Each structure stands twice: as structure tokens, then as C-alpha cells.
N, CA, C and O atoms as a GROMACS GRO file, in nm:
protein
  628
    1MET      N    1  10.562  13.759   8.220
    1MET     CA    2  10.473  13.715   8.319
    1MET      C    3  10.474  13.821   8.433
    1MET      O    4  10.580  13.865   8.478
    2ASP      N    5  10.355  13.861   8.476
    2ASP     CA    6  10.352  13.961   8.582
    2ASP      C    7  10.402  13.898   8.719
    2ASP      O    8  10.405  13.777   8.737
    3LYS      N    9  10.438  13.987   8.808
    3LYS     CA   10  10.499  13.941   8.934
    3LYS      C   11  10.406  13.856   9.017
    3LYS      O   12  10.453  13.763   9.083
    4ARG      N   13  10.281  13.881   9.019
    4ARG     CA   14  10.184  13.803   9.103
    4ARG      C   15  10.176  13.663   9.046
    4ARG      O   16  10.186  13.566   9.121
    5LYS      N   17  10.158  13.650   8.911
    5LYS     CA   18  10.148  13.522   8.851
    5LYS      C   19  10.282  13.441   8.867
    5LYS      O   20  10.281  13.320   8.889
    6LYS      N   21  10.393  13.512   8.855
    6LYS     CA   22  10.525  13.449   8.871
    6LYS      C   23  10.541  13.397   9.013
    6LYS      O   24  10.588  13.286   9.034
    7ASP      N   25  10.500  13.481   9.111
    7ASP     CA   26  10.509  13.443   9.251
    7ASP      C   27  10.425  13.315   9.277
    7ASP      O   28  10.474  13.223   9.344
    8LYS      N   29  10.308  13.307   9.228
    8LYS     CA   30  10.219  13.190   9.247
    8LYS      C   31  10.279  13.065   9.179
    8LYS      O   32  10.273  12.955   9.234
    9ARG      N   33  10.336  13.083   9.061
    9ARG     CA   34  10.394  12.970   8.994
    9ARG      C   35  10.520  12.920   9.075
    9ARG      O   36  10.538  12.800   9.092
   10TYR      N   37  10.600  13.009   9.121
   10TYR     CA   38  10.715  12.960   9.204
   10TYR      C   39  10.670  12.901   9.333
   10TYR      O   40  10.738  12.811   9.383
   11GLN      N   41  10.563  12.945   9.392
   11GLN     CA   42  10.513  12.879   9.515
   11GLN      C   43  10.481  12.733   9.486
   11GLN      O   44  10.519  12.643   9.560
   12ARG      N   45  10.409  12.713   9.377
   12ARG     CA   46  10.376  12.572   9.335
   12ARG      C   47  10.497  12.490   9.305
   12ARG      O   48  10.508  12.375   9.347
   13LEU      N   49  10.592  12.550   9.231
   13LEU     CA   50  10.715  12.478   9.198
   13LEU      C   51  10.800  12.442   9.322
   13LEU      O   52  10.856  12.333   9.331
   14PHE      N   53  10.807  12.536   9.415
   14PHE     CA   54  10.882  12.504   9.536
   14PHE      C   55  10.823  12.384   9.609
   14PHE      O   56  10.896  12.294   9.651
   15ILE      N   57  10.693  12.382   9.624
   15ILE     CA   58  10.625  12.267   9.688
   15ILE      C   59  10.653  12.134   9.613
   15ILE      O   60  10.680  12.030   9.672
   16GLN      N   61  10.644  12.146   9.479
   16GLN     CA   62  10.668  12.025   9.396
   16GLN      C   63  10.813  11.975   9.410
   16GLN      O   64  10.839  11.856   9.425
   17ILE      N   65  10.908  12.072   9.403
   17ILE     CA   66  11.051  12.032   9.414
   17ILE      C   67  11.082  11.976   9.552
   17ILE      O   68  11.150  11.874   9.565
   18GLU      N   69  11.032  12.042   9.655
   18GLU     CA   70  11.057  11.996   9.792
   18GLU      C   71  11.006  11.851   9.814
   18GLU      O   72  11.071  11.769   9.879
   19ALA      N   73  10.891  11.824   9.757
   19ALA     CA   74  10.832  11.690   9.771
   19ALA      C   75  10.906  11.584   9.686
   19ALA      O   76  10.911  11.466   9.722
   20LEU      N   77  10.962  11.628   9.574
   20LEU     CA   78  11.031  11.543   9.484
   20LEU      C   79  11.167  11.498   9.534
   20LEU      O   80  11.211  11.386   9.506
   21LEU      N   81  11.234  11.586   9.607
   21LEU     CA   82  11.367  11.551   9.653
   21LEU      C   83  11.367  11.468   9.780
   21LEU      O   84  11.336  11.519   9.888
   22PRO      N   85  11.401  11.343   9.769
   22PRO     CA   86  11.398  11.262   9.893
   22PRO      C   87  11.516  11.301   9.985
   22PRO      O   88  11.620  11.348   9.938
   23LYS      N   89  11.497  11.281  10.111
   23LYS     CA   90  11.604  11.306  10.206
   23LYS      C   91  11.718  11.210  10.175
   23LYS      O   92  11.693  11.092  10.149
   24GLY      N   93  11.837  11.255  10.176
   24GLY     CA   94  11.953  11.174  10.142
   24GLY      C   95  11.988  11.174   9.997
   24GLY      O   96  12.090  11.116   9.959
   25ASN      N   97  11.906  11.238   9.914
   25ASN     CA   98  11.937  11.250   9.769
   25ASN      C   99  12.069  11.316   9.747
   25ASN      O  100  12.105  11.408   9.821
   26THR      N  101  12.144  11.273   9.646
   26THR     CA  102  12.274  11.337   9.619
   26THR      C  103  12.253  11.474   9.563
   26THR      O  104  12.152  11.497   9.497
   27PRO      N  105  12.347  11.570   9.587
   27PRO     CA  106  12.332  11.700   9.533
   27PRO      C  107  12.318  11.702   9.382
   27PRO      O  108  12.240  11.780   9.328
   28ILE      N  109  12.395  11.614   9.311
   28ILE     CA  110  12.389  11.616   9.166
   28ILE      C  111  12.247  11.566   9.122
   28ILE      O  112  12.190  11.624   9.029
   29SER      N  113  12.191  11.467   9.183
   29SER     CA  114  12.054  11.430   9.152
   29SER      C  115  11.954  11.538   9.172
   29SER      O  116  11.865  11.558   9.090
   30ALA      N  117  11.968  11.611   9.286
   30ALA     CA  118  11.878  11.721   9.312
   30ALA      C  119  11.895  11.834   9.209
   30ALA      O  120  11.795  11.893   9.165
   31MET      N  121  12.018  11.865   9.170
   31MET     CA  122  12.041  11.970   9.070
   31MET      C  123  11.978  11.929   8.934
   31MET      O  124  11.919  12.010   8.863
   32SER      N  125  11.992  11.804   8.903
   32SER     CA  126  11.933  11.755   8.775
   32SER      C  127  11.780  11.770   8.773
   32SER      O  128  11.721  11.812   8.674
   33SER      N  129  11.717  11.734   8.887
   33SER     CA  130  11.572  11.750   8.893
   33SER      C  131  11.532  11.896   8.894
   33SER      O  132  11.436  11.935   8.826
   34ILE      N  133  11.602  11.975   8.967
   34ILE     CA  134  11.565  12.121   8.976
   34ILE      C  135  11.579  12.182   8.836
   34ILE      O  136  11.488  12.253   8.792
   35ALA      N  137  11.693  12.157   8.762
   35ALA     CA  138  11.708  12.211   8.634
   35ALA      C  139  11.596  12.175   8.536
   35ALA      O  140  11.544  12.258   8.462
   36ALA      N  141  11.562  12.046   8.541
   36ALA     CA  142  11.457  11.994   8.451
   36ALA      C  143  11.321  12.059   8.482
   36ALA      O  144  11.251  12.104   8.392
   37ILE      N  145  11.284  12.062   8.612
   37ILE     CA  146  11.156  12.119   8.647
   37ILE      C  147  11.146  12.268   8.613
   37ILE      O  148  11.046  12.312   8.557
   38LEU      N  149  11.248  12.343   8.646
   38LEU     CA  150  11.243  12.488   8.617
   38LEU      C  151  11.243  12.512   8.468
   38LEU      O  152  11.169  12.598   8.420
   39TYR      N  153  11.321  12.439   8.394
   39TYR     CA  154  11.329  12.458   8.244
   39TYR      C  155  11.194  12.432   8.184
   39TYR      O  156  11.149  12.508   8.099
   40HIS      N  157  11.129  12.328   8.225
   40HIS     CA  158  11.003  12.287   8.160
   40HIS      C  159  10.881  12.365   8.214
   40HIS      O  160  10.778  12.372   8.146
   41LYS      N  161  10.891  12.425   8.334
   41LYS     CA  162  10.777  12.492   8.397
   41LYS      C  163  10.778  12.644   8.384
   41LYS      O  164  10.675  12.710   8.399
   42MET      N  165  10.899  12.699   8.356
   42MET     CA  166  10.904  12.846   8.348
   42MET      C  167  10.924  12.880   8.198
   42MET      O  168  11.026  12.846   8.137
   43ASP      N  169  10.821  12.948   8.141
   43ASP     CA  170  10.813  12.970   8.000
   43ASP      C  171  10.933  13.044   7.944
   43ASP      O  172  10.974  13.017   7.831
   44ASN      N  173  10.990  13.137   8.019
   44ASN     CA  174  11.097  13.224   7.966
   44ASN      C  175  11.237  13.166   7.994
   44ASN      O  176  11.336  13.234   7.966
   45PHE      N  177  11.249  13.044   8.049
   45PHE     CA  178  11.380  12.985   8.076
   45PHE      C  179  11.427  12.917   7.953
   45PHE      O  180  11.379  12.810   7.917
   46PHE      N  181  11.527  12.982   7.882
   46PHE     CA  182  11.584  12.932   7.756
   46PHE      C  183  11.694  12.828   7.792
   46PHE      O  184  11.708  12.727   7.723
   47TRP      N  185  11.766  12.850   7.893
   47TRP     CA  186  11.876  12.765   7.942
   47TRP      C  187  11.873  12.772   8.090
   47TRP      O  188  11.868  12.879   8.150
   48CYS      N  189  11.878  12.652   8.153
   48CYS     CA  190  11.874  12.648   8.302
   48CYS      C  191  11.965  12.538   8.349
   48CYS      O  192  11.944  12.422   8.313
   49GLY      N  193  12.064  12.569   8.426
   49GLY     CA  194  12.155  12.468   8.477
   49GLY      C  195  12.255  12.517   8.574
   49GLY      O  196  12.250  12.632   8.618
   50PHE      N  197  12.344  12.433   8.606
   50PHE     CA  198  12.446  12.457   8.713
   50PHE      C  199  12.581  12.458   8.654
   50PHE      O  200  12.612  12.383   8.561
   51TYR      N  201  12.663  12.548   8.709
   51TYR     CA  202  12.810  12.546   8.686
   51TYR      C  203  12.872  12.522   8.822
   51TYR      O  204  12.838  12.590   8.918
   52LEU      N  205  12.964  12.423   8.830
   52LEU     CA  206  13.017  12.384   8.960
   52LEU      C  207  13.170  12.407   8.964
   52LEU      O  208  13.242  12.383   8.867
   53LEU      N  209  13.215  12.454   9.080
   53LEU     CA  210  13.355  12.474   9.104
   53LEU      C  211  13.427  12.344   9.123
   53LEU      O  212  13.389  12.266   9.211
   54GLU      N  213  13.530  12.316   9.046
   54GLU     CA  214  13.607  12.197   9.057
   54GLU      C  215  13.751  12.231   9.036
   54GLU      O  216  13.790  12.264   8.924
   55ASP      N  217  13.831  12.225   9.140
   55ASP     CA  218  13.973  12.255   9.134
   55ASP      C  219  14.000  12.395   9.073
   55ASP      O  220  14.088  12.411   8.988
   56GLY      N  221  13.921  12.495   9.118
   56GLY     CA  222  13.941  12.629   9.077
   56GLY      C  223  13.881  12.662   8.937
   56GLY      O  224  13.894  12.774   8.888
   57LYS      N  225  13.816  12.562   8.878
   57LYS     CA  226  13.753  12.585   8.743
   57LYS      C  227  13.606  12.580   8.763
   57LYS      O  228  13.554  12.516   8.855
   58LEU      N  229  13.537  12.654   8.672
   58LEU     CA  230  13.388  12.649   8.678
   58LEU      C  231  13.340  12.574   8.553
   58LEU      O  232  13.343  12.624   8.440
   59ASN      N  233  13.296  12.449   8.583
   59ASN     CA  234  13.256  12.352   8.484
   59ASN      C  235  13.105  12.330   8.480
   59ASN      O  236  13.038  12.332   8.584
   60VAL      N  237  13.050  12.309   8.360
   60VAL     CA  238  12.910  12.279   8.346
   60VAL      C  239  12.866  12.157   8.428
   60VAL      O  240  12.938  12.057   8.434
   61GLY      N  241  12.753  12.166   8.486
   61GLY     CA  242  12.692  12.052   8.561
   61GLY      C  243  12.561  12.020   8.502
   61GLY      O  244  12.544  12.046   8.382
   62PRO      N  245  12.468  11.966   8.572
   62PRO     CA  246  12.337  11.931   8.521
   62PRO      C  247  12.268  12.057   8.460
   62PRO      O  248  12.266  12.164   8.521
   63TYR      N  249  12.212  12.040   8.342
   63TYR     CA  250  12.140  12.152   8.280
   63TYR      C  251  12.039  12.100   8.178
   63TYR      O  252  12.040  11.983   8.139
   64GLN      N  253  11.950  12.193   8.136
   64GLN     CA  254  11.848  12.177   8.034
   64GLN      C  255  11.861  12.290   7.937
   64GLN      O  256  11.881  12.405   7.977
   65GLY      N  257  11.850  12.261   7.810
   65GLY     CA  258  11.854  12.365   7.706
   65GLY      C  259  11.962  12.332   7.603
   65GLY      O  260  12.013  12.220   7.601
   66PRO      N  261  11.998  12.431   7.518
   66PRO     CA  262  12.103  12.407   7.419
   66PRO      C  263  12.233  12.375   7.479
   66PRO      O  264  12.252  12.394   7.599
   67VAL      N  265  12.327  12.324   7.397
   67VAL     CA  266  12.457  12.286   7.441
   67VAL      C  267  12.525  12.404   7.514
   67VAL      O  268  12.513  12.518   7.470
   68ALA      N  269  12.593  12.376   7.620
   68ALA     CA  270  12.647  12.484   7.704
   68ALA      C  271  12.799  12.487   7.684
   68ALA      O  272  12.861  12.394   7.633
   69CYS      N  273  12.857  12.606   7.731
   69CYS     CA  274  13.002  12.617   7.744
   69CYS      C  275  13.039  12.515   7.851
   69CYS      O  276  12.972  12.502   7.954
   70GLN      N  277  13.150  12.441   7.824
   70GLN     CA  278  13.191  12.334   7.917
   70GLN      C  279  13.264  12.393   8.037
   70GLN      O  280  13.242  12.350   8.150
   71GLU      N  281  13.350  12.491   8.014
   71GLU     CA  282  13.422  12.557   8.120
   71GLU      C  283  13.421  12.706   8.096
   71GLU      O  284  13.444  12.753   7.985
   72LEU      N  285  13.394  12.782   8.203
   72LEU     CA  286  13.387  12.925   8.189
   72LEU      C  287  13.521  12.993   8.230
   72LEU      O  288  13.581  12.962   8.333
   73GLU      N  289  13.564  13.084   8.147
   73GLU     CA  290  13.689  13.151   8.171
   73GLU      C  291  13.689  13.210   8.314
   73GLU      O  292  13.591  13.270   8.357
   74LYS      N  293  13.799  13.191   8.383
   74LYS     CA  294  13.808  13.231   8.526
   74LYS      C  295  13.786  13.381   8.539
   74LYS      O  296  13.839  13.460   8.461
   75ASN      N  297  13.706  13.416   8.640
   75ASN     CA  298  13.678  13.555   8.684
   75ASN      C  299  13.623  13.643   8.567
   75ASN      O  300  13.646  13.764   8.565
   76LYS      N  301  13.552  13.582   8.473
   76LYS     CA  302  13.489  13.654   8.366
   76LYS      C  303  13.348  13.615   8.360
   76LYS      O  304  13.317  13.497   8.379
   77GLY      N  305  13.256  13.710   8.332
   77GLY     CA  306  13.116  13.676   8.313
   77GLY      C  307  13.031  13.679   8.432
   77GLY      O  308  13.078  13.704   8.543
   78VAL      N  309  12.901  13.654   8.412
   78VAL     CA  310  12.800  13.662   8.516
   78VAL      C  311  12.819  13.552   8.620
   78VAL      O  312  12.809  13.577   8.740
   79CYS      N  313  12.847  13.428   8.572
   79CYS     CA  314  12.858  13.314   8.665
   79CYS      C  315  12.975  13.336   8.761
   79CYS      O  316  12.962  13.312   8.881
   80TRP      N  317  13.089  13.380   8.708
   80TRP     CA  318  13.200  13.407   8.803
   80TRP      C  319  13.170  13.522   8.898
   80TRP      O  320  13.210  13.521   9.014
   81ALA      N  321  13.096  13.624   8.846
   81ALA     CA  322  13.058  13.735   8.939
   81ALA      C  323  12.971  13.678   9.053
   81ALA      O  324  12.987  13.719   9.168
   82GLY      N  325  12.881  13.586   9.023
   82GLY     CA  326  12.799  13.530   9.131
   82GLY      C  327  12.887  13.447   9.228
   82GLY      O  328  12.863  13.449   9.349
   83ILE      N  329  12.987  13.376   9.174
   83ILE     CA  330  13.080  13.301   9.262
   83ILE      C  331  13.164  13.396   9.351
   83ILE      O  332  13.173  13.380   9.473
   84ASN      N  333  13.226  13.496   9.284
   84ASN     CA  334  13.317  13.585   9.353
   84ASN      C  335  13.248  13.678   9.457
   84ASN      O  336  13.305  13.713   9.560
   85GLU      N  337  13.121  13.715   9.423
   85GLU     CA  338  13.052  13.805   9.511
   85GLU      C  339  12.956  13.730   9.613
   85GLU      O  340  12.901  13.790   9.704
   86ALA      N  341  12.942  13.595   9.591
   86ALA     CA  342  12.858  13.510   9.667
   86ALA      C  343  12.721  13.568   9.685
   86ALA      O  344  12.665  13.565   9.795
   87LYS      N  345  12.664  13.624   9.573
   87LYS     CA  346  12.531  13.675   9.579
   87LYS      C  347  12.462  13.655   9.442
   87LYS      O  348  12.527  13.630   9.341
   88THR      N  349  12.332  13.666   9.444
   88THR     CA  350  12.252  13.658   9.320
   88THR      C  351  12.273  13.779   9.234
   88THR      O  352  12.271  13.892   9.282
   89ILE      N  353  12.294  13.755   9.104
   89ILE     CA  354  12.314  13.864   9.010
   89ILE      C  355  12.202  13.858   8.905
   89ILE      O  356  12.184  13.755   8.841
   90VAL      N  357  12.129  13.964   8.887
   90VAL     CA  358  12.025  13.974   8.789
   90VAL      C  359  12.078  14.064   8.676
   90VAL      O  360  12.122  14.176   8.704
   91VAL      N  361  12.074  14.018   8.549
   91VAL     CA  362  12.123  14.096   8.439
   91VAL      C  363  12.013  14.110   8.337
   91VAL      O  364  11.980  14.017   8.263
   92PRO      N  365  11.953  14.237   8.334
   92PRO     CA  366  11.846  14.265   8.244
   92PRO      C  367  11.882  14.253   8.092
   92PRO      O  368  11.800  14.214   8.009
   93ASP      N  369  12.009  14.289   8.061
   93ASP     CA  370  12.058  14.282   7.922
   93ASP      C  371  12.202  14.237   7.922
   93ASP      O  372  12.291  14.314   7.956
   94VAL      N  373  12.226  14.112   7.883
   94VAL     CA  374  12.361  14.054   7.889
   94VAL      C  375  12.466  14.133   7.806
   94VAL      O  376  12.585  14.128   7.835
   95GLU      N  377  12.419  14.204   7.704
   95GLU     CA  378  12.513  14.284   7.622
   95GLU      C  379  12.578  14.394   7.700
   95GLU      O  380  12.688  14.439   7.666
   96LEU      N  381  12.510  14.438   7.806
   96LEU     CA  382  12.559  14.550   7.890
   96LEU      C  383  12.646  14.499   8.012
   96LEU      O  384  12.698  14.580   8.088
   97PHE      N  385  12.660  14.368   8.027
   97PHE     CA  386  12.739  14.318   8.140
   97PHE      C  387  12.884  14.303   8.097
   97PHE      O  388  12.914  14.231   8.002
   98PRO      N  389  12.974  14.371   8.167
   98PRO     CA  390  13.116  14.367   8.130
   98PRO      C  391  13.170  14.224   8.135
   98PRO      O  392  13.156  14.155   8.236
   99GLY      N  393  13.231  14.180   8.024
   99GLY     CA  394  13.290  14.047   8.022
   99GLY      C  395  13.190  13.932   8.009
   99GLY      O  396  13.223  13.818   8.040
  100HIS      N  397  13.072  13.962   7.966
  100HIS     CA  398  12.968  13.856   7.949
  100HIS      C  399  13.020  13.746   7.856
  100HIS      O  400  13.078  13.773   7.751
  101ILE      N  401  12.998  13.624   7.896
  101ILE     CA  402  13.038  13.508   7.816
  101ILE      C  403  12.914  13.459   7.742
  101ILE      O  404  12.816  13.418   7.805
  102ALA      N  405  12.916  13.464   7.607
  102ALA     CA  406  12.800  13.425   7.527
  102ALA      C  407  12.814  13.279   7.482
  102ALA      O  408  12.878  13.250   7.380
  103CYS      N  409  12.754  13.189   7.558
  103CYS     CA  410  12.757  13.052   7.514
  103CYS      C  411  12.655  13.033   7.400
  103CYS      O  412  12.673  12.946   7.314
  104ASP      N  413  12.553  13.110   7.400
  104ASP     CA  414  12.452  13.110   7.292
  104ASP      C  415  12.405  13.252   7.272
  104ASP      O  416  12.354  13.317   7.363
  105SER      N  417  12.424  13.299   7.149
  105SER     CA  418  12.391  13.442   7.115
  105SER      C  419  12.245  13.474   7.129
  105SER      O  420  12.209  13.592   7.125
  106ARG      N  421  12.155  13.375   7.144
  106ARG     CA  422  12.017  13.404   7.157
  106ARG      C  423  11.980  13.449   7.299
  106ARG      O  424  11.870  13.500   7.320
  107SER      N  425  12.068  13.430   7.397
  107SER     CA  426  12.046  13.471   7.536
  107SER      C  427  12.047  13.624   7.542
  107SER      O  428  12.139  13.688   7.490
  108LYS      N  429  11.945  13.683   7.607
  108LYS     CA  430  11.936  13.825   7.617
  108LYS      C  431  11.938  13.876   7.765
  108LYS      O  432  11.982  13.988   7.791
  109SER      N  433  11.892  13.796   7.857
  109SER     CA  434  11.893  13.834   7.996
  109SER      C  435  11.930  13.708   8.078
  109SER      O  436  11.919  13.596   8.028
  110GLU      N  437  11.973  13.729   8.202
  110GLU     CA  438  12.024  13.620   8.286
  110GLU      C  439  12.014  13.645   8.433
  110GLU      O  440  12.017  13.759   8.479
  111ILE      N  441  12.002  13.536   8.507
  111ILE     CA  442  12.010  13.541   8.649
  111ILE      C  443  12.102  13.431   8.694
  111ILE      O  444  12.094  13.318   8.645
  112VAL      N  445  12.190  13.462   8.786
  112VAL     CA  446  12.283  13.366   8.846
  112VAL      C  447  12.268  13.367   8.998
  112VAL      O  448  12.273  13.471   9.062
  113VAL      N  449  12.249  13.248   9.052
  113VAL     CA  450  12.225  13.236   9.195
  113VAL      C  451  12.337  13.141   9.250
  113VAL      O  452  12.354  13.029   9.202
  114PRO      N  453  12.411  13.191   9.352
  114PRO     CA  454  12.517  13.104   9.404
  114PRO      C  455  12.461  12.982   9.479
  114PRO      O  456  12.358  12.990   9.545
  115LEU      N  457  12.532  12.870   9.466
  115LEU     CA  458  12.501  12.746   9.532
  115LEU      C  459  12.599  12.728   9.646
  115LEU      O  460  12.720  12.728   9.625
  116PHE      N  461  12.546  12.712   9.770
  116PHE     CA  462  12.631  12.699   9.884
  116PHE      C  463  12.622  12.553   9.936
  116PHE      O  464  12.520  12.486   9.924
  117ASP      N  465  12.734  12.508   9.993
  117ASP     CA  466  12.732  12.375  10.052
  117ASP      C  467  12.677  12.391  10.196
  117ASP      O  468  12.640  12.500  10.237
  118ALA      N  469  12.673  12.280  10.270
  118ALA     CA  470  12.620  12.278  10.406
  118ALA      C  471  12.697  12.372  10.499
  118ALA      O  472  12.644  12.412  10.603
  119ASP      N  473  12.820  12.408  10.465
  119ASP     CA  474  12.906  12.492  10.549
  119ASP      C  475  12.904  12.636  10.499
  119ASP      O  476  12.981  12.720  10.546
  120GLN      N  477  12.817  12.665  10.406
  120GLN     CA  478  12.801  12.800  10.346
  120GLN      C  479  12.920  12.848  10.261
  120GLN      O  480  12.944  12.968  10.248
  121ASN      N  481  12.992  12.752  10.203
  121ASN     CA  482  13.092  12.780  10.102
  121ASN      C  483  13.027  12.778   9.964
  121ASN      O  484  12.945  12.690   9.936
  122VAL      N  485  13.061  12.873   9.879
  122VAL     CA  486  13.009  12.874   9.741
  122VAL      C  487  13.076  12.758   9.664
  122VAL      O  488  13.198  12.749   9.657
  123ILE      N  489  12.992  12.673   9.608
  123ILE     CA  490  13.046  12.554   9.534
  123ILE      C  491  13.000  12.558   9.386
  123ILE      O  492  13.036  12.469   9.308
  124GLY      N  493  12.921  12.660   9.347
  124GLY     CA  494  12.877  12.668   9.214
  124GLY      C  495  12.765  12.771   9.196
  124GLY      O  496  12.741  12.853   9.285
  125VAL      N  497  12.698  12.767   9.083
  125VAL     CA  498  12.587  12.862   9.061
  125VAL      C  499  12.480  12.794   8.980
  125VAL      O  500  12.506  12.705   8.900
  126LEU      N  501  12.356  12.841   9.003
  126LEU     CA  502  12.253  12.813   8.909
  126LEU      C  503  12.248  12.927   8.811
  126LEU      O  504  12.241  13.043   8.852
  127ASP      N  505  12.250  12.899   8.684
  127ASP     CA  506  12.247  12.997   8.579
  127ASP      C  507  12.125  12.977   8.494
  127ASP      O  508  12.098  12.868   8.445
  128VAL      N  509  12.051  13.086   8.477
  128VAL     CA  510  11.930  13.079   8.392
  128VAL      C  511  11.935  13.193   8.288
  128VAL      O  512  11.960  13.309   8.321
  129ASP      N  513  11.912  13.154   8.166
  129ASP     CA  514  11.913  13.252   8.056
  129ASP      C  515  11.778  13.260   7.995
  129ASP      O  516  11.700  13.164   7.998
  130SER      N  517  11.748  13.377   7.936
  130SER     CA  518  11.622  13.399   7.867
  130SER      C  519  11.650  13.459   7.732
  130SER      O  520  11.748  13.530   7.718
  131LYS      N  521  11.567  13.432   7.632
  131LYS     CA  522  11.579  13.492   7.502
  131LYS      C  523  11.513  13.635   7.498
  131LYS      O  524  11.511  13.702   7.395
  132GLU      N  525  11.460  13.676   7.614
  132GLU     CA  526  11.397  13.811   7.620
  132GLU      C  527  11.476  13.900   7.717
  132GLU      O  528  11.535  13.852   7.813
  133LEU      N  529  11.474  14.028   7.689
  133LEU     CA  530  11.539  14.120   7.778
  133LEU      C  531  11.450  14.134   7.906
  133LEU      O  532  11.329  14.111   7.902
  134ASN      N  533  11.513  14.172   8.017
  134ASN     CA  534  11.443  14.201   8.142
  134ASN      C  535  11.355  14.085   8.192
  134ASN      O  536  11.247  14.110   8.245
  135SER      N  537  11.396  13.964   8.176
  135SER     CA  538  11.311  13.850   8.214
  135SER      C  539  11.315  13.820   8.365
  135SER      O  540  11.226  13.752   8.417
  136PHE      N  541  11.416  13.871   8.434
  136PHE     CA  542  11.437  13.828   8.576
  136PHE      C  543  11.430  13.942   8.671
  136PHE      O  544  11.470  14.053   8.637
  137ASP      N  545  11.380  13.917   8.792
  137ASP     CA  546  11.362  14.022   8.891
  137ASP      C  547  11.380  13.966   9.032
  137ASP      O  548  11.429  13.854   9.048
  138GLU      N  549  11.340  14.041   9.135
  138GLU     CA  550  11.357  14.000   9.273
  138GLU      C  551  11.269  13.876   9.307
  138GLU      O  552  11.302  13.801   9.399
  139VAL      N  553  11.158  13.854   9.235
  139VAL     CA  554  11.075  13.737   9.258
  139VAL      C  555  11.157  13.611   9.223
  139VAL      O  556  11.165  13.516   9.301
  140ASP      N  557  11.220  13.616   9.098
  140ASP     CA  558  11.301  13.502   9.057
  140ASP      C  559  11.416  13.478   9.163
  140ASP      O  560  11.444  13.366   9.205
  141ALA      N  561  11.476  13.585   9.199
  141ALA     CA  562  11.593  13.577   9.294
  141ALA      C  563  11.548  13.511   9.421
  141ALA      O  564  11.612  13.416   9.466
  142GLU      N  565  11.440  13.556   9.480
  142GLU     CA  566  11.388  13.504   9.607
  142GLU      C  567  11.362  13.359   9.597
  142GLU      O  568  11.412  13.282   9.680
  143TYR      N  569  11.285  13.315   9.498
  143TYR     CA  570  11.246  13.174   9.493
  143TYR      C  571  11.356  13.082   9.445
  143TYR      O  572  11.364  12.968   9.491
  144LEU      N  573  11.442  13.126   9.355
  144LEU     CA  574  11.556  13.041   9.314
  144LEU      C  575  11.652  13.017   9.430
  144LEU      O  576  11.706  12.907   9.444
  145GLU      N  577  11.674  13.121   9.514
  145GLU     CA  578  11.758  13.105   9.630
  145GLU      C  579  11.698  13.004   9.724
  145GLU      O  580  11.768  12.921   9.781
  146LYS      N  581  11.566  13.012   9.740
  146LYS     CA  582  11.495  12.922   9.833
  146LYS      C  583  11.500  12.777   9.778
  146LYS      O  584  11.518  12.681   9.854
  147ILE      N  585  11.483  12.764   9.649
  147ILE     CA  586  11.494  12.629   9.588
  147ILE      C  587  11.630  12.566   9.604
  147ILE      O  588  11.643  12.448   9.637
  148LEU      N  589  11.736  12.649   9.579
  148LEU     CA  590  11.871  12.599   9.597
  148LEU      C  591  11.902  12.558   9.742
  148LEU      O  592  11.981  12.467   9.765
  149ASP      N  593  11.840  12.625   9.839
  149ASP     CA  594  11.858  12.587   9.972
  149ASP      C  595  11.818  12.440  10.003
  149ASP      O  596  11.870  12.376  10.094
  150LEU      N  597  11.725  12.393   9.920
  150LEU     CA  598  11.672  12.257   9.941
  150LEU      C  599  11.782  12.151   9.911
  150LEU      O  600  11.779  12.041   9.966
  151ILE      N  601  11.876  12.186   9.823
  151ILE     CA  602  11.973  12.084   9.780
  151ILE      C  603  12.047  12.025   9.899
  151ILE      O  604  12.055  11.903   9.913
  152HIS      N  605  12.102  12.113   9.989
  152HIS     CA  606  12.179  12.061  10.097
  152HIS      C  607  12.096  12.029  10.223
  152HIS      O  608  12.138  11.948  10.306
  153LYS      N  609  11.980  12.093  10.236
  153LYS     CA  610  11.892  12.058  10.347
  153LYS      C  611  11.841  11.912  10.324
  153LYS      O  612  11.829  11.836  10.420
  154LYS      N  613  11.814  11.875  10.203
  154LYS     CA  614  11.764  11.742  10.178
  154LYS      C  615  11.876  11.640  10.176
  154LYS      O  616  11.854  11.521  10.200
  155HIS      N  617  11.998  11.689  10.149
  155HIS     CA  618  12.116  11.595  10.137
  155HIS      C  619  12.157  11.554  10.277
  155HIS      O  620  12.211  11.444  10.293
  156LYS      N  621  12.136  11.636  10.381
  156LYS     CA  622  12.177  11.599  10.515
  156LYS      C  623  12.102  11.478  10.561
  156LYS      O  624  11.982  11.467  10.536
  157SER      N  625  12.167  11.389  10.625
  157SER     CA  626  12.094  11.269  10.670
  157SER      C  627  12.058  11.275  10.823
  157SER      O  628  11.998  11.182  10.876
   0.00000   0.00000   0.00000
């Protein structure tokens, strides 16, 4: 999908997600809705979901797509890189990422966006995989970060 078309689609999705998430919604409910909408509306999203930090472990949360790894090995792979660096990581080819964790061998590219709580602590990541190389770019990063910001803005009462 070209960048202009992708930008327009994300603009529409952001408005849809923002309207869908009621104020006071729980973060888990918001994550579930976000994963479902993104998975079904973005053609190249093969797997879309959250990994959440719980007692120093990174465990699968709400997601859409094939069965996921339940717990990711500490400090290994793209998701842990997103946690440890507290920044979005775009991986054009997962085979070239040191320590990549292959939950499904069909995944070829990936984007990981850190999820922050209301106090700006990293509490997890949104992880999106594609079956195609080079699926993600700065447009994805910008809008996915903006969408994740809705989780705790809507959760505040």
C-alpha cells in the first residue's frame, strides 16, 4: 500500500477507534478492540496484538491472528527491544534482526510499538507482523503510536 493511501486509512481508523473506546474503558478492553480493528482493516497485518509486562515477564495479551508465543524469552527479540529501548522498532526483514523470536515462520517483517501507562512507564508493546518484507514504515509508526495513546487517555476518569 502506498504511503498516501496508508495515511488516509490510518486517519479513518484512528477516528473509528477513538469513537469506539468509551471513557473509563479498561485498558484490556481497549487493547482487544484495537487489535481486532487493526487486524481486520489493515490488509498486510498477519498478526496483531499485545505483549504485556507481568512480574518481569513478557506475556501475550489480546491479539488477532495465528496462535502466539505465550511468553517471550527475556531480553531477546523485537518485542523486548521495544520494551528495553522504550521506542518503536520497525524491522523490514525479521531474519536480519539479531535474536528474532519466530512464533510463526510465515512472518517476514514486523513493527513493535511500546505501550506506556498514564505515568509514562512501559507496560508492554503492540506487536504487528506481516507475511511480506518491508511492510512497515514511519506512517505505521506514527499512527500506531497515536492509537496506543488512546488506551490510557480514554481510561482516565
